[in-house]
VEXTORBA-615386 format. One record per atom (N, C-alpha, C, O, CB): x, y, z; chain; atom name. Coordinates in nm, 4 decimals. Glycine has a CB too. Layout:
+----------+----------+----------+---+----+
!     east !    north !       up ! c !  a !
+----------+----------+----------+---+----+
!        X !        Y !        Z ! A ! CA !
...
+----------+----------+----------+---+----+
***
This chain:
+----------+----------+----------+---+----+
!     east !    north !       up ! c !  a !
+----------+----------+----------+---+----+
!   0.0853 !  -0.1176 !   0.0000 ! A !  N !
!   0.0000 !   0.0000 !   0.0000 ! A ! CA !
!   0.0900 !   0.1241 !   0.0000 ! A !  C !
!   0.1811 !   0.1331 !   0.0824 ! A !  O !
!  -0.0971 !  -0.0003 !   0.1234 ! A ! CB !
!   0.0666 !   0.2201 !  -0.0907 ! A !  N !
!   0.1482 !   0.3421 !  -0.0923 ! A ! CA !
!   0.1158 !   0.4318 !   0.0271 ! A !  C !
!   0.0074 !   0.4255 !   0.0850 ! A !  O !
!   0.1263 !   0.4193 !  -0.2233 ! A ! CB !
!   0.2125 !   0.5145 !   0.0614 ! A !  N !
!   0.1933 !   0.6117 !   0.1678 ! A ! CA !
!   0.1220 !   0.7325 !   0.1111 ! A !  C !
!   0.1430 !   0.7697 !  -0.0043 ! A !  O !
!   0.3280 !   0.6521 !   0.2320 ! A ! CB !
!   0.0378 !   0.7935 !   0.1924 ! A !  N !
!  -0.0335 !   0.9132 !   0.1483 ! A ! CA !
!  -0.0202 !   1.0229 !   0.2517 ! A !  C !
!  -0.0189 !   0.9973 !   0.3721 ! A !  O !
!  -0.1815 !   0.8822 !   0.1221 ! A ! CB !
!  -0.0105 !   1.1453 !   0.2032 ! A !  N !
!  -0.0145 !   1.2633 !   0.2888 ! A ! CA !
!  -0.1550 !   1.3201 !   0.2753 ! A !  C !
!  -0.1986 !   1.3551 !   0.1656 ! A !  O !
!   0.0968 !   1.3699 !   0.2495 ! A ! CB !
!  -0.2257 !   1.3290 !   0.3883 ! A !  N !
!  -0.3654 !   1.3691 !   0.3862 ! A ! CA !
!  -0.3859 !   1.4930 !   0.4723 ! A !  C !
!  -0.3370 !   1.5000 !   0.5851 ! A !  O !
!  -0.4554 !   1.2546 !   0.4346 ! A ! CB !
!  -0.4582 !   1.5903 !   0.4186 ! A !  N !
!  -0.4950 !   1.7089 !   0.4958 ! A ! CA !
!  -0.5989 !   1.6643 !   0.5983 ! A !  C !
!  -0.7077 !   1.6216 !   0.5594 ! A !  O !
!  -0.5504 !   1.8253 !   0.4030 ! A ! CB !
!  -0.5688 !   1.6730 !   0.7284 ! A !  N !
!  -0.6626 !   1.6222 !   0.8289 ! A ! CA !
!  -0.7910 !   1.7051 !   0.8389 ! A !  C !
!  -0.8929 !   1.6556 !   0.8870 ! A !  O !
!  -0.5949 !   1.6183 !   0.9640 ! A ! CB !
!  -0.7867 !   1.8286 !   0.7946 ! A !  N !
!  -0.9058 !   1.9136 !   0.8029 ! A ! CA !
!  -1.0074 !   1.8800 !   0.6945 ! A !  C !
!  -1.1282 !   1.8903 !   0.7160 ! A !  O !
!  -0.8664 !   2.0601 !   0.7925 ! A ! CB !
!  -0.9568 !   1.8394 !   0.5767 ! A !  N !
!  -1.0469 !   1.8167 !   0.4640 ! A ! CA !
!  -1.0516 !   1.6715 !   0.4180 ! A !  C !
!  -1.1441 !   1.6314 !   0.3473 ! A !  O !
!  -1.0063 !   1.9033 !   0.3492 ! A ! CB !
!  -0.9525 !   1.5930 !   0.4579 ! A !  N !
!  -0.9437 !   1.4559 !   0.4107 ! A ! CA !
!  -0.8847 !   1.4459 !   0.2711 ! A !  C !
!  -0.8740 !   1.3364 !   0.2159 ! A !  O !
!  -1.0795 !   1.3924 !   0.4126 ! A ! CB !
!  -0.8459 !   1.5601 !   0.2129 ! A !  N !
!  -0.7895 !   1.5624 !   0.0784 ! A ! CA !
!  -0.6515 !   1.4960 !   0.0775 ! A !  C !
!  -0.5670 !   1.5242 !   0.1625 ! A !  O !
!  -0.7801 !   1.7075 !   0.0260 ! A ! CB !
!  -0.6307 !   1.4083 !  -0.0191 ! A !  N !
!  -0.4996 !   1.3459 !  -0.0362 ! A ! CA !
!  -0.4102 !   1.4469 !  -0.1067 ! A !  C !
!  -0.4369 !   1.4852 !  -0.2206 ! A !  O !
!  -0.5091 !   1.2108 !  -0.1175 ! A ! CB !
!  -0.3034 !   1.4903 !  -0.0384 ! A !  N !
!  -0.2134 !   1.5905 !  -0.0923 ! A ! CA !
!  -0.1083 !   1.5295 !  -0.1832 ! A !  C !
!  -0.0720 !   1.5873 !  -0.2856 ! A !  O !
!  -0.1469 !   1.6659 !   0.0197 ! A ! CB !
!  -0.0599 !   1.4127 !  -0.1451 ! A !  N !
!   0.0426 !   1.3471 !  -0.2245 ! A ! CA !
!   0.0436 !   1.1985 !  -0.1899 ! A !  C !
!   0.0204 !   1.1587 !  -0.0757 ! A !  O !
!   0.1822 !   1.4113 !  -0.2000 ! A ! CB !
!   0.0710 !   1.1192 !  -0.2909 ! A !  N !
!   0.0847 !   0.9758 !  -0.2727 ! A ! CA !
!   0.2291 !   0.9386 !  -0.3037 ! A !  C !
!   0.2847 !   0.9803 !  -0.4054 ! A !  O !
!  -0.0154 !   0.8966 !  -0.3631 ! A ! CB !
!   0.2879 !   0.8612 !  -0.2168 ! A !  N !
!   0.4267 !   0.8196 !  -0.2317 ! A ! CA !
!   0.4309 !   0.6708 !  -0.2645 ! A !  C !
!   0.3628 !   0.5901 !  -0.2014 ! A !  O !
!   0.5082 !   0.8502 !  -0.1032 ! A ! CB !
!   0.5114 !   0.6361 !  -0.3635 ! A !  N !
!   0.5220 !   0.4960 !  -0.4001 ! A ! CA !
!   0.5953 !   0.4183 !  -0.2912 ! A !  C !
!   0.6718 !   0.4736 !  -0.2123 ! A !  O !
!   0.5938 !   0.4807 !  -0.5348 ! A ! CB !
!   0.5689 !   0.2888 !  -0.2904 ! A !  N !
!   0.6394 !   0.2031 !  -0.1952 ! A ! CA !
!   0.7852 !   0.1902 !  -0.2372 ! A !  C !
!   0.8196 !   0.2150 !  -0.3528 ! A !  O !
!   0.5725 !   0.0634 !  -0.1859 ! A ! CB !
!   0.8688 !   0.1521 !  -0.1449 ! A !  N !
!   1.0108 !   0.1355 !  -0.1726 ! A ! CA !
!   1.0581 !   0.0037 !  -0.1111 ! A !  C !
!   0.9957 !  -0.0508 !  -0.0201 ! A !  O !
!   1.0932 !   0.2558 !  -0.1171 ! A ! CB !
!   1.1678 !  -0.0444 !  -0.1626 ! A !  N !
!   1.2235 !  -0.1691 !  -0.1100 ! A ! CA !
!   1.3089 !  -0.1388 !   0.0130 ! A !  C !
!   1.3437 !  -0.0236 !   0.0393 ! A !  O !
!   1.3076 !  -0.2426 !  -0.2186 ! A ! CB !
!   1.3413 !  -0.2422 !   0.0862 ! A !  N !
!   1.4306 !  -0.2252 !   0.2008 ! A ! CA !
!   1.5654 !  -0.1698 !   0.1556 ! A !  C !
!   1.6240 !  -0.0857 !   0.2237 ! A !  O !
!   1.4500 !  -0.3592 !   0.2748 ! A ! CB !
!   1.6150 !  -0.2168 !   0.0402 ! A !  N !
!   1.7439 !  -0.1688 !  -0.0098 ! A ! CA !
!   1.7380 !  -0.0213 !  -0.0451 ! A !  C !
!   1.8326 !   0.0524 !  -0.0172 ! A !  O !
!   1.7873 !  -0.2496 !  -0.1316 ! A ! CB !
!   1.6287 !   0.0232 !  -0.1059 ! A !  N !
!   1.6129 !   0.1656 !  -0.1374 ! A ! CA !
!   1.6142 !   0.2494 !  -0.0096 ! A !  C !
!   1.6733 !   0.3574 !  -0.0067 ! A !  O !
!   1.4816 !   0.1894 !  -0.2156 ! A ! CB !
!   1.5500 !   0.2006 !   0.0947 ! A !  N !
!   1.5482 !   0.2722 !   0.2233 ! A ! CA !
!   1.6881 !   0.2765 !   0.2828 ! A !  C !
!   1.7309 !   0.3807 !   0.3324 ! A !  O !
!   1.4499 !   0.2053 !   0.3225 ! A ! CB !
!   1.7601 !   0.1644 !   0.2786 ! A !  N !
!   1.8958 !   0.1611 !   0.3329 ! A ! CA !
!   1.9876 !   0.2550 !   0.2538 ! A !  C !
!   2.0721 !   0.3226 !   0.3125 ! A !  O !
!   1.9514 !   0.0168 !   0.3305 ! A ! CB !
!   1.9715 !   0.2595 !   0.1217 ! A !  N !
!   2.0514 !   0.3499 !   0.0386 ! A ! CA !
!   2.0243 !   0.4958 !   0.0733 ! A !  C !
!   2.1168 !   0.5765 !   0.0822 ! A !  O !
!   2.0224 !   0.3254 !  -0.1096 ! A ! CB !
!   1.8968 !   0.5290 !   0.0927 ! A !  N !
!   1.8596 !   0.6665 !   0.1277 ! A ! CA !
!   1.9171 !   0.7051 !   0.2641 ! A !  C !
!   1.9674 !   0.8162 !   0.2813 ! A !  O !
!   1.7059 !   0.6823 !   0.1283 ! A ! CB !
!   1.9098 !   0.6144 !   0.3597 ! A !  N !
!   1.9641 !   0.6421 !   0.4928 ! A ! CA !
!   2.1162 !   0.6579 !   0.4886 ! A !  C !
!   2.1717 !   0.7440 !   0.5568 ! A !  O !
!   1.9258 !   0.5298 !   0.5902 ! A ! CB !
!   2.1826 !   0.5760 !   0.4096 ! A !  N !
!   2.3284 !   0.5858 !   0.3968 ! A ! CA !
!   2.3673 !   0.7194 !   0.3333 ! A !  C !
!   2.4639 !   0.7826 !   0.3761 ! A !  O !
!   2.3839 !   0.4682 !   0.3126 ! A ! CB !
!   2.2929 !   0.7623 !   0.2320 ! A !  N !
!   2.3214 !   0.8908 !   0.1671 ! A ! CA !
!   2.2985 !   1.0065 !   0.2642 ! A !  C !
!   2.3770 !   1.1013 !   0.2676 ! A !  O !
!   2.2334 !   0.9087 !   0.0415 ! A ! CB !
!   2.1919 !   0.9988 !   0.3426 ! A !  N !
!   2.1640 !   1.1038 !   0.4406 ! A ! CA !
!   2.2734 !   1.1096 !   0.5462 ! A !  C !
!   2.3160 !   1.2182 !   0.5855 ! A !  O !
!   2.0278 !   1.0807 !   0.5070 ! A ! CB !
!   2.3191 !   0.9938 !   0.5924 ! A !  N !
!   2.4256 !   0.9894 !   0.6927 ! A ! CA !
!   2.5548 !   1.0486 !   0.6375 ! A !  C !
!   2.6223 !   1.1255 !   0.7060 ! A !  O !
!   2.4494 !   0.8450 !   0.7394 ! A ! CB !
!   2.5892 !   1.0132 !   0.5148 ! A !  N !
!   2.7114 !   1.0655 !   0.4525 ! A ! CA !
!   2.7036 !   1.2180 !   0.4390 ! A !  C !
!   2.8013 !   1.2884 !   0.4646 ! A !  O !
!   2.7337 !   1.0003 !   0.3134 ! A ! CB !
!   2.5888 !   1.2670 !   0.3992 ! A !  N !
!   2.5705 !   1.4121 !   0.3850 ! A ! CA !
!   2.5800 !   1.4808 !   0.5210 ! A !  C !
!   2.6428 !   1.5860 !   0.5331 ! A !  O !
!   2.4343 !   1.4437 !   0.3188 ! A ! CB !
!   2.5180 !   1.4219 !   0.6235 ! A !  N !
!   2.5242 !   1.4812 !   0.7573 ! A ! CA !
!   2.6678 !   1.4889 !   0.8079 ! A !  C !
!   2.7096 !   1.5915 !   0.8616 ! A !  O !
!   2.4387 !   1.4006 !   0.8553 ! A ! CB !
!   2.7432 !   1.3804 !   0.7908 ! A !  N !
!   2.8820 !   1.3792 !   0.8375 ! A ! CA !
!   2.9623 !   1.4879 !   0.7653 ! A !  C !
!   3.0425 !   1.5580 !   0.8271 ! A !  O !
!   2.9465 !   1.2396 !   0.8145 ! A ! CB !
!   2.9403 !   1.5012 !   0.6352 ! A !  N !
!   3.0096 !   1.6040 !   0.5577 ! A ! CA !
!   2.9745 !   1.7436 !   0.6090 ! A !  C !
!   3.0619 !   1.8290 !   0.6240 ! A !  O !
!   2.9741 !   1.5918 !   0.4085 ! A ! CB !
!   2.8470 !   1.7655 !   0.6354 ! A !  N !
!   2.7999 !   1.8952 !   0.6851 ! A ! CA !
!   2.8566 !   1.9235 !   0.8240 ! A !  C !
!   2.9010 !   2.0350 !   0.8515 ! A !  O !
!   2.6457 !   1.8990 !   0.6888 ! A ! CB !
!   2.8552 !   1.8246 !   0.9099 ! A !  N !
!   2.8980 !   1.8432 !   1.0490 ! A ! CA !
!   3.0463 !   1.8751 !   1.0613 ! A !  C !
!   3.0884 !   1.9354 !   1.1600 ! A !  O !
!   2.8667 !   1.7193 !   1.1295 ! A ! CB !
!   3.1263 !   1.8354 !   0.9622 ! A !  N !
!   3.2697 !   1.8617 !   0.9703 ! A ! CA !
!   3.3086 !   1.9986 !   0.9144 ! A !  C !
!   3.4239 !   2.0401 !   0.9264 ! A !  O !
!   3.3451 !   1.7540 !   0.8968 ! A ! CB !
!   3.2131 !   2.0685 !   0.8535 ! A !  N !
!   3.2424 !   2.2042 !   0.8037 ! A ! CA !
!   3.2508 !   2.3001 !   0.9217 ! A !  C !
!   3.1793 !   2.2833 !   1.0205 ! A !  O !
!   3.1333 !   2.2520 !   0.7019 ! A ! CB !
!   3.3362 !   2.3988 !   0.9123 ! A !  N !
!   3.3429 !   2.4982 !   1.0206 ! A ! CA !
!   3.2083 !   2.5712 !   1.0362 ! A !  C !
!   3.1358 !   2.5907 !   0.9387 ! A !  O !
!   3.4566 !   2.6008 !   0.9928 ! A ! CB !
!   3.1771 !   2.6100 !   1.1568 ! A !  N !
!   3.0493 !   2.6747 !   1.1856 ! A ! CA !
!   3.0306 !   2.8017 !   1.1027 ! A !  C !
!   2.9187 !   2.8334 !   1.0622 ! A !  O !
!   3.0393 !   2.7076 !   1.3343 ! A ! CB !
!   3.1386 !   2.8739 !   1.0776 ! A !  N !
!   3.1281 !   2.9964 !   0.9997 ! A ! CA !
!   3.0811 !   2.9667 !   0.8574 ! A !  C !
!   2.9986 !   3.0393 !   0.8017 ! A !  O !
!   3.2626 !   3.0695 !   0.9970 ! A ! CB !
!   3.1343 !   2.8597 !   0.7997 ! A !  N !
!   3.0954 !   2.8200 !   0.6648 ! A ! CA !
!   2.9478 !   2.7771 !   0.6609 ! A !  C !
!   2.8735 !   2.8141 !   0.5700 ! A !  O !
!   3.1858 !   2.7056 !   0.6147 ! A ! CB !
!   2.9077 !   2.6991 !   0.7605 ! A !  N !
!   2.7671 !   2.6556 !   0.7671 ! A ! CA !
!   2.6749 !   2.7755 !   0.7841 ! A !  C !
!   2.5678 !   2.7806 !   0.7234 ! A !  O !
!   2.7461 !   2.5557 !   0.8832 ! A ! CB !
!   2.7153 !   2.8713 !   0.8656 ! A !  N !
!   2.6340 !   2.9903 !   0.8880 ! A ! CA !
!   2.6149 !   3.0694 !   0.7586 ! A !  C !
!   2.5056 !   3.1198 !   0.7328 ! A !  O !
!   2.6982 !   3.0789 !   0.9950 ! A ! CB !
!   2.7196 !   3.0809 !   0.6774 ! A !  N !
!   2.7076 !   3.1519 !   0.5496 ! A ! CA !
!   2.6097 !   3.0822 !   0.4570 ! A !  C !
!   2.5283 !   3.1468 !   0.3911 ! A !  O !
!   2.8441 !   3.1636 !   0.4817 ! A ! CB !
!   2.6180 !   2.9508 !   0.4524 ! A !  N !
!   2.5284 !   2.8734 !   0.3661 ! A ! CA !
!   2.3837 !   2.8906 !   0.4103 ! A !  C !
!   2.2953 !   2.9145 !   0.3281 ! A !  O !
!   2.5671 !   2.7242 !   0.3674 ! A ! CB !
!   2.3602 !   2.8785 !   0.5401 ! A !  N !
!   2.2239 !   2.8926 !   0.5938 ! A ! CA !
!   2.1742 !   3.0349 !   0.5694 ! A !  C !
!   2.0575 !   3.0542 !   0.5351 ! A !  O !
!   2.2199 !   2.8587 !   0.7465 ! A ! CB !
!   2.2594 !   3.1325 !   0.5861 ! A !  N !
!   2.2209 !   3.2715 !   0.5649 ! A ! CA !
!   2.1784 !   3.2942 !   0.4193 ! A !  C !
!   2.0795 !   3.3626 !   0.3926 ! A !  O !
!   2.3370 !   3.3655 !   0.6023 ! A ! CB !
!   2.2535 !   3.2365 !   0.3263 ! A !  N !
!   2.2163 !   3.2504 !   0.1829 ! A ! CA !
!   2.0827 !   3.1827 !   0.1557 ! A !  C !
!   2.0029 !   3.2325 !   0.0763 ! A !  O !
!   2.3262 !   3.1892 !   0.0908 ! A ! CB !
!   2.0583 !   3.0715 !   0.2197 ! A !  N !
!   1.9329 !   2.9988 !   0.1973 ! A ! CA !
!   1.8125 !   3.0758 !   0.2542 ! A !  C !
!   1.7009 !   3.0665 !   0.2031 ! A !  O !
!   1.9409 !   2.8587 !   0.2610 ! A ! CB !
!   1.8383 !   3.1506 !   0.3597 ! A !  N !
!   1.7288 !   3.2262 !   0.4224 ! A ! CA !
!   1.6935 !   3.3427 !   0.3345 ! A !  C !
!   1.6038 !   3.4201 !   0.3677 ! A !  O !
!   1.7670 !   3.2751 !   0.5643 ! A ! CB !
+----------+----------+----------+---+----+
***
């Protein structure tokens, strides 16, 4: 069964997400972890500049 995002006030389905395999989930988690580690090792000043530009 696919996952759905539903507006609780109206019951409207906002988006439907396809199912994924266990391997796809593990790959996504590994990519997120690698990105987090890369981000966490940047100096705080560099991270602050990036966040400031995004804001």
